[in-house]
N, C-alpha and C positions, 0 to 999 in steps of 0.2 A: 183483483179476480185471478189474472193469469199465475200470480205466483202462488195462492192457494190451488190451484189445477196441477200446476207443478210437482207440489208439496204432496198430494194425494197423487197421482201416478208414481212419483219413487217411492211411495209407502205401500202402494199395492204391488210395486215389484218385489220392493223388499219383503212382504209378507208372504209372496209367490216363491221368492227364490229359497225362502225359510220353511215352506211347506213340508210338514213330515208326511212320508209313505207310510200307509199304514202293510206291514208285510204278513199280518195271522188274516187269513181266509176265514170267514161265518165264525169271529171270536166270540161273539155274543149268542149263537149257537140256535139263532132265529130260523135260519133258512135248512131246509132240509140235508140230511147228511149227503155230502159230495165227494167223499173219500179222501178230503184234505185233513180233516184229525181221523187219527187212527191209535191202537193200543187197548188192550181189554178193559180199559176204564172208562172207554167211549160209551156214551149211555145220556143220551139227551133225553128231557125230562120237562113237563110244563107245570110251575107252581104258579098258581092264580095267572093272570095274563103273559108270564116270563117265560123263558126257555133258557134253561141253563145244563151244565153237565153233571150228573149225578154219580158216585161211586161208592158202594156200599164194600168196604173190607173186611172180610170177616172171618180169616187168621193171618197173624202179623208174620213177615218174613224178612225180606231184602227191601229196599225201597223200589227196585225197579220190579218186582215181581208186579207189582200193579201199576201200570203206566197211561199217560194221557199225551200223546206228542203229534206235533204236526211239523210237515217239513219247512223251512223257509230258507232264504237266502242271505246270507250275512258273510262279510269282507274282514278279512283277518287284518286287524291293524284300528278297525273301527269300532266304536263304541256306541251300544243299543241298549234302549228302554224298554223293560218288561214291565207290564202293570197287568192287575187280575183283581178282580173281587172272589173271596173265597169265604166258607163257613162251613159248621158241622152242624149234627143237629145237636137239639138238647141232650138227649140221652147221653150221648156220648160227650157233651161238654167241651171237650179240648182236645187237641191232638195236633201234631205236625206232619207237614208235608215238604217233600224237596223238588224243588222250581229252580229253572235256567237253563240255557243256551248252550247246545255241545253239536256235538259230530252225531251223524245218523249213520254211522257206518264206523271199518276200522277200528279203534280202541274205544268208541264212543266218549272220548276224551269229553267233560262239559265243566261249563262254569256256573257254581250253583248258591242258592242261599236255603237256609231252613226257614219257612212261614209257620207261624205259629196261629191256628185257626181256634175259633172260640163259634157258641151258637149265633154271636152277629156279625153280620158280613161286615167285612174290612175288606177296603183295598191296598192291596199291597204293591208297592213299586221297587224296583232294583234295576241298577244300570251295571253291565256287562262289556270288557272292552276285548273283543275275540282275541285269541293267542294262542288256537292250537293250528293254525296253518288253513290252506284251501284245498286239502287234499280228496275231500269227499262231501258231501250234501250236509246242511245244518239242522237244526231242529230246536223249537220250541218243548219243553217236556216237564212234564207235574208226575214227580215218582211219589206215591202213597201207600207201599205196600208194607212200611214198618211197624205200620200201628194198624189196630181193628177201627171201624166206625165211619160215619159216614162223610164224605168229602163232595162239597158243591162248589164248583168252579163257572165264574162267568164274566163275560166282557174283558177277553185277555189280547193284548196291545203287545206290538213287537214294532217299535219306532227306531230308527236312526238316530242318534243324539246329535245335534247340529251343533258344527263347530267351522273354524277357519279352515279345517282340513276338508269340507266337503259341502263348502256353499256355493260353488260354481265360481266362485271370483278369486282373483290373486290380491292377498292382503297380509296383514302382519308381516312374516317373516318370510314369507313364501317367496321362492323362485320362479314359480310356475302357478297356472291355475291349482289350486290344493294341493300341491305338492312343493317340497325343499324344504329349508330351512326346519324348523319343529315337526313339520307334516312329514310322511312318506316321500321319498326322495323322488324325482322328476325320472319320467324315462330319457332315458337319453337314446337317440337312434338315427339311421344315418343320414348325413347331411350332403354325402355325396355318391354317386351311383358306383356300384360294384365295378371294378377293373374292366375293361373290356377285353373278353376272348380274344386269341389270336386268328388270324385267318388260315385257319386249317382245310384240308379239302374235307367236304361232307361225308364221302366214305370213310373218311377215319376218325370219326368222332359217332358217338352214341350220346346224345343229348336226354339225360335224365330230367333235368330242369333249367330253363332257359330260353332264349329266342335267337342266340347268336348263331345255332346250326340248323335252322329252319325249326320244323316241328319236332318238340322236345318229347319223350315218351309220357310225362307227367306221373305226378303221385297222389296218393290218396290217403286221408286218415284213418285211422284204426283205432278201434273200441277198446283195445287193449292197454294202452298205453295212458288213459284216462288218468290224470286230469289234462294230461300234454296235447294241445293243439296247435297245428300251424293254419297258417289263413296268408292267402297273397294280397298284399298290400303295395302301395306304389310310396316311394318316397325318395326324393330328390329326383324326379321323374323318370326313375325305374322301379319296373317290376321286381318284387322280390318275396322270399317267404318269410313271414314273421312266425317265431316259434314261440310259444309261451309256454316254458318247461315246468312237469310236474316233477318225474323222476327221469325217464327216457323218453324222446320221440320215436315210435314207430309208424312206418308206411308202407302203403302197396304200391308197386309200381303198377301205371295203367296196363302194361302189357308185358307178361314175361320178355327179357331182354337176354339174347345169345351174345355175350360179351368176351366170347371164345377169342377174337382175333385182335381184341384191344390191349393195351400193356400199360397205360398209365389212368390215375385216376386224378379229376380235378375239381374242387369247392371252394368257393368265396364262403367266407362268414365274416361277420360284424357283432361280439358279443359287446350288448350294452350295460350289463352290469360292471360295478368297479372291480380291478384286480386283486385277488387272493391267492397267496401261495395255494400250490396244489389244484388249482383249476386244468382241467383236459375238456376237451370235445371231442371225443371218439365215435369214430363212424364205422358200420357194419355193412355187410353186405351179407344177403342170406340169399344161397341158393336152396332152389326148390326141384330136385331132378324129379322128373314124371309128376310133377304136382303132388307130390306126396307129403308136404310139410317140408321144413327146413331138414335137408341134408348135408350140407358144404356151408362152411360161414367162415368170413375171413375180417376181423377189424385192425384198424389202424390207430394207433394211441395217437394223441395230438395232446401234446401238454403248451399252457400259453404260458408267456412271459406277461413282463409288468406292461412291454410295447403293444400287446396281442390283444388290448381289448379296445372299445370305441372306435376302432378302425378296419377296415378291411382286411382281411388277413387273406393272402391265396394258397390253397394249399395243391400242388403236383406233383404226385409221387407216383416214382413206379407200382404198379401192383405188389410185385414180390416186398415191398414194404409192410403189407397186411400182414398180421400175425393168425396163425391157425386155429380159430376156436371151434370146429366142428367138422370132421369130414376130412376132406382134403381141402377144406379153406377156401382161397380164392382162387387155386389152381382149376378148381372146378366151379366155372360161370357159365354156363350153355342154358342156365335158367335161370337167371338171378330176379328174383321176385320181391324183396322186401330191402328196405335200406332204411337204417336205424341209425340216429346219433344218441349215444350217454354223456349228457355235460356233469360235472362236479353239480355238486348241491348247492354251490354261491354261483348259479348261472342259471337265472328265471328266465331271460330275454335274449333272442337272438335273431340274428336275419341271416338267411343265406341265400345263395345265387349262384349261377353257373355251374351246376352239378352234369357233371359229364366223366365217360370214359373215352379214351383215346390212344391212339397209335404213337403218338409223340413223333410225327411225322418232321423230318430234320429240313430247315427250311436252307436256301443257298445262300452264299456270299452276299448278294445283293440283298435279299430279303433280311439279312441280319441286320443290314444298315438300315431297311425301314420296318424292323420291329419293333413292338411296345415295350416299352422298359419302365416300371414302376419304383419307387423306393418311399418306403414309412417306417418309423415318422420321419420329417424332415421340416422343420429343423429337429435332431436328437441329442439326447446329453449321456447315453451309455450307446446305443446301437442302431445303426441302419438296417433296414431287411431291403434289399433288392430282388424285383423279381423281373423274371422276363418271359416273352411269349417263345423265346430259343435257349438252348444249352449254351451257356459259358464255359468257358475255360478258364478266366483267372479274372483279377481284378487288382488294378495299382490304383492307387490314391494319391494325389499331388497336392502341395498347398498353392497358394497363390503365386508364390515363387518359383513354382515349377520343380519342387523338390518332392521325390518321393519320400513317403511318410508312412506308406502300408501296403503291403501287397499279400495279395491269397490266392491260392487255388480254388477253385469251384467246383467246374463240372458240373454242373446242374443248372436248372433255368431259376432257382432261387438261392440266395445266400445272406447271411447274416453278417455285418463288420462292425466289431466292436470299434467306438469312438472315445470310448473311456479315457485313453492314455494320450489323447490329440488335445490341443487348448482349442479355448474356442476360434470360431473363425468359420471362412469358406475354402471348401475343397474340392475337387475335382475328379471322379473315380473313372477310369479308363477300364472300360469292359471288352474283352477280348475272346473271340470264339477259335474254334479250332484249327479254322482257315487263316486264320490271323488279322479277320477284318476287326476292326473296332467302334464302339461307341462310346463317348463322352457323357455324365452325367453331374449335375450340379448338387453337391452336399452342404447342409448347414450342420454346425457344432455348436449347442448352447451350452 
């Protein structure tokens, strides 16, 4: 009896796991109109005890001239089954309609089939794999304007086709739950927190997002960058912004910022997508003098290399590095109102932390010795990027025998060092500031 009970529980769980969710509202047309169905062909009628949709096409034209549609939610890359009953009247005898799934906006791209109706009701079933993206809402559609005659439609259903890629468990060749292998790739999220910002005087920093310098200004989503959206999430114990990109990201600062006294811009970001040549993660500050819309704007071009994805990248640059794209550019920053990020199309997901403007306050020699330094990737096969909370003037790289193998001037708080000419092994980088204070960090070449 115990074995039977266990089997029944497993069977019930299996059935529940594979239950199909109906995506169409009032597909049998039995309920009163609620706005879910739309189009000039929407017309619920009663035949006997059954309700269905009736369209009388009296003049032939484009298929979409007479249409019945409903907005539903579909996911790019997933497969869906559309089924419905349809027939025409005896006088018409036979006629075609176009049916399918597609966009409810933009270029109205759609995946369609042609159904031939007769005066006898038939059940039509089609499967479509969505491949036109997720940039706009989706719909189920019936275009019937190309031929004259009646069209009766009933019992419309759209359900997701159950596969190993959407059954809620890790199976097959998946590397995660419903992802990896032959399924869509798994998301790569930060496994470590963003670098800790340096200890700067609070008066020398305007924090836009992040808690390192007390209360931040804050950012708010805007509707004009849809479908891009950002949300605050916690990864590796650290609060950060998750950015799901459509094309670009726009945001409003929660209050207008006067950054006239600031000289530098800082941001930490993590790109989850695999590297592809030409990737960028450009940022823009928009100044709205007198609250009259954008009057000035400056944009920073951030080109990514192979080592700049799926790891934290720290940008800390003078504001003078921003290109002038409107008005007086970043030089006019007394009324910063919006912050934008425009990545390349190959970047769909990123995480951002520690967005702030600062005065690049110079630390003392003692502070150089206690400053924070980070290097990534480490080990590396091509380049090391060294970031510091202070300005460095030079770096000298020694092998384990104490031989100087590389020397490079920096005069910045971030430097990239090529390791391609070095043999595999362990090295030591001696960092130096203008006052000749030094700091040594360990590097590994693989």
